[in-house]
C-alpha positions in Angstrom: -6.0 -0.9 11.6 -4.8 1.4 8.8 -4.1 0.2 5.3 -0.3 0.2 5.8 -0.5 -1.9 9.0 -3.0 -4.3 7.3 -0.5 -4.9 4.4 2.3 -5.5 6.8 0.3 -8.2 8.6 -0.7 -10.0 5.5 1.1 -13.4 4.9 4.0 -13.3 2.5 2.9 -14.7 -0.9 5.1 -17.4 -2.1 4.7 -18.7 -5.7 6.6 -21.9 -6.4 7.3 -23.4 -9.8 7.9 -27.1 -9.4 7.6 -30.5 -11.0 6.4 -33.7 -9.4 9.4 -35.7 -10.5 12.0 -33.1 -9.6 14.1 -34.5 -6.7 15.4 -31.1 -5.7 11.8 -29.8 -5.6 11.0 -32.1 -2.7 14.2 -31.2 -0.9 13.5 -27.5 -1.5 10.0 -28.0 -0.1 11.4 -29.4 3.1 14.0 -26.7 3.5 11.4 -24.0 2.8 9.1 -25.5 5.4 12.0 -25.5 7.9 12.5 -21.8 7.1 8.9 -21.0 7.7 9.1 -22.8 11.1 12.3 -21.1 12.2 11.3 -17.6 11.1 7.7 -17.8 12.3 6.7 -15.8 9.3 3.2 -16.4 7.9 3.1 -17.4 4.3 0.6 -18.0 1.6 2.0 -20.7 -0.8 0.8 -21.4 -4.3 2.4 -24.0 -6.5 2.7 -23.6 -10.3 3.3 -26.1 -13.0 6.7 -26.6 -14.6 7.2 -29.7 -16.8 10.9 -30.6 -16.9 10.4 -33.1 -19.7 7.1 -32.6 -21.4 8.0 -34.9 -24.2 8.4 -37.9 -21.9 6.0 -40.8 -22.7 3.6 -41.8 -20.0 4.9 -45.3 -20.2 8.7 -44.6 -20.5 10.5 -48.0 -21.0 13.5 -47.5 -18.8 14.8 -46.3 -15.4 15.2 -42.7 -14.2 19.0 -43.3 -14.5 18.7 -44.3 -18.1 16.3 -41.4 -18.8 18.7 -38.8 -17.4 21.6 -40.4 -19.2 19.8 -40.1 -22.5 18.5 -36.6 -21.9 21.7 -35.1 -20.6 24.1 -37.1 -22.6 25.9 -38.3 -19.6 27.5 -41.7 -18.9 25.4 -43.9 -16.6 28.0 -43.9 -13.8 28.0 -40.1 -13.6 24.2 -40.1 -13.4 24.3 -42.7 -10.7 26.7 -40.6 -8.7 24.4 -37.5 -9.2 21.4 -39.5 -7.9 23.3 -40.9 -5.0 24.2 -37.4 -3.9 20.6 -36.1 -4.2 19.3 -39.2 -2.4 21.7 -38.7 0.5 20.6 -35.1 0.9 17.0 -36.2 0.8 17.7 -38.8 3.4 19.2 -36.2 5.7 15.8 -34.4 5.5 13.8 -37.6 6.3 12.9 -38.3 2.7 13.7 -41.9 1.6 14.0 -41.7 -2.2 13.5 -45.1 -3.9 15.1 -44.6 -7.3 15.3 -48.4 -8.0 11.6 -48.5 -8.4 10.5 -45.0 -9.5 8.3 -44.8 -12.6 9.7 -42.1 -15.0 6.7 -40.7 -16.8 5.0 -37.6 -18.2 3.7 -35.3 -15.5 1.2 -33.2 -17.3 -1.8 -35.0 -15.8 -0.3 -34.7 -12.3 -0.1 -31.0 -12.8 -3.7 -30.9 -13.9 -4.6 -32.8 -10.7 -2.7 -30.1 -8.7 -4.8 -27.4 -10.3 -8.0 -29.5 -9.6 -6.9 -29.7 -5.9 -6.2 -26.0 -5.8 -9.7 -25.4 -7.0 -10.9 -27.4 -4.0 -8.6 -25.6 -1.6 -6.3 -28.5 -1.1 -3.3 -27.9 -3.4 -0.6 -28.1 -0.7 -1.9 -31.4 0.6 -2.0 -32.8 -3.0 1.5 -31.6 -3.8 2.9 -33.4 -0.8 1.0 -36.6 -1.6 2.2 -36.6 -5.2 5.9 -36.1 -4.3 5.6 -38.8 -1.7 3.9 -41.0 -4.4 6.6 -40.5 -6.9 9.8 -40.6 -4.8 9.0 -42.7 -1.8 6.0 -44.9 -2.5 7.0 -45.2 -6.2 3.4 -45.0 -7.5 2.8 -44.1 -11.1 2.0 -40.4 -11.4 1.4 -40.3 -15.2 -1.7 -42.4 -15.7 -5.1 -41.1 -15.0 -6.3 -44.2 -13.2 -3.3 -44.2 -10.8 -3.7 -40.5 -10.2 -7.3 -41.0 -9.4 -6.3 -43.6 -6.8 -3.8 -41.2 -5.3 -6.4 -38.5 -5.1 -9.0 -40.9 -3.6 -6.4 -41.9 -0.9 -6.7 -38.4 0.6 -10.4 -38.1 0.3 -11.2 -36.8 -3.2 -14.0 -38.3 -5.3 -12.3 -40.8 -7.6 -14.8 -40.7 -10.4 -14.8 -36.9 -10.4 -11.0 -36.9 -10.7 -11.1 -39.4 -13.6 -13.7 -37.2 -15.4 -11.7 -34.0 -14.9 -8.4 -35.5 -16.0 -9.9 -37.2 -19.0 -11.5 -33.9 -20.1 -8.2 -32.0 -19.7 -10.2 -29.3 -17.9 -7.1 -27.9 -16.2 -4.7 -28.2 -19.1 -5.0 -24.5 -19.9 -4.0 -23.7 -16.4 -0.9 -25.8 -16.7 0.0 -24.1 -19.9 -0.6 -20.7 -18.4 1.8 -21.5 -15.5 4.4 -22.6 -18.1 3.9 -19.3 -20.0 4.5 -17.2 -16.9 7.6 -19.3 -16.1 8.9 -18.4 -19.6 8.2 -14.7 -18.9 10.2 -14.9 -15.7 13.0 -16.7 -17.5 12.7 -19.8 -15.3 14.7 -22.6 -16.8 14.9 -25.0 -13.8 13.0 -25.8 -10.7 12.3 -25.4 -7.9 11.9 -21.6 -8.4 10.4 -19.4 -5.6 9.0 -16.0 -6.1 8.6 -14.3 -2.7 6.2 -11.4 -2.2 6.3 -10.8 -6.0 9.8 -9.3 -5.6 12.4 -11.9 -4.9 13.3 -14.8 -7.1 15.1 -17.7 -5.4 16.3 -20.5 -7.7 17.0 -24.0 -6.4 16.7 -25.9 -3.2 18.6 -23.4 -1.1 19.5 -23.9 2.5 16.7 -23.1 5.0 18.7 -20.1 6.3 18.7 -18.5 2.8 14.9 -18.9 2.5 14.4 -17.5 6.0 16.6 -14.5 5.2 14.6 -13.7 2.1 11.3 -14.0 3.9 12.6 -11.6 6.6 13.9 -9.2 4.0 10.5 -9.2 2.3 8.8 -8.3 5.6 11.4 -5.6 6.4 10.8 -3.9 3.0 7.1 -3.9 3.7 7.7 -2.1 7.0 9.9 0.4 5.3 
């Protein structure tokens, strides 16, 4: 196989900036997965950290509705309407968001855990587990002890996770992801960079993602 053919057969690299407590990120994940399935295109996915609200306390004393109302300066009924809309869309994709019991929190340690999982070759599995933990199981994803329990539930060594998160070993990696996001001009998530060429913002429909993946492969062939 010559070099050109080898490049054409490589999986499409997909870099995704995302936050664990971003409702559209889980929706975008499902829609992108559907695009992969429908297109049959091989991809290599890597998640990158993006903190939507890095100043949020770990123990936020309030509901997600109150948090969004305070942060965006919107009346509670308007926020409730927004969340009802996003919850309905999630439901249509098989995701049962449980906003009544979600723990709004700081996600920096969850991002560190994702980098830890990446170092062990299991980032995608951890990303799915954390999104499920936050939106559906309503587990706390801001505290080290709770994150260690979540990691242990999918087979990681709990004590090792506690030690790594307490040491902030992967905090520089989280900050590096945020720096790249700034360089790209990313202001919201999810944000997909496909084959290093195409930036796709938001939880687009599956057809849109499939079209971009196909275009990326077509340009390789050209």
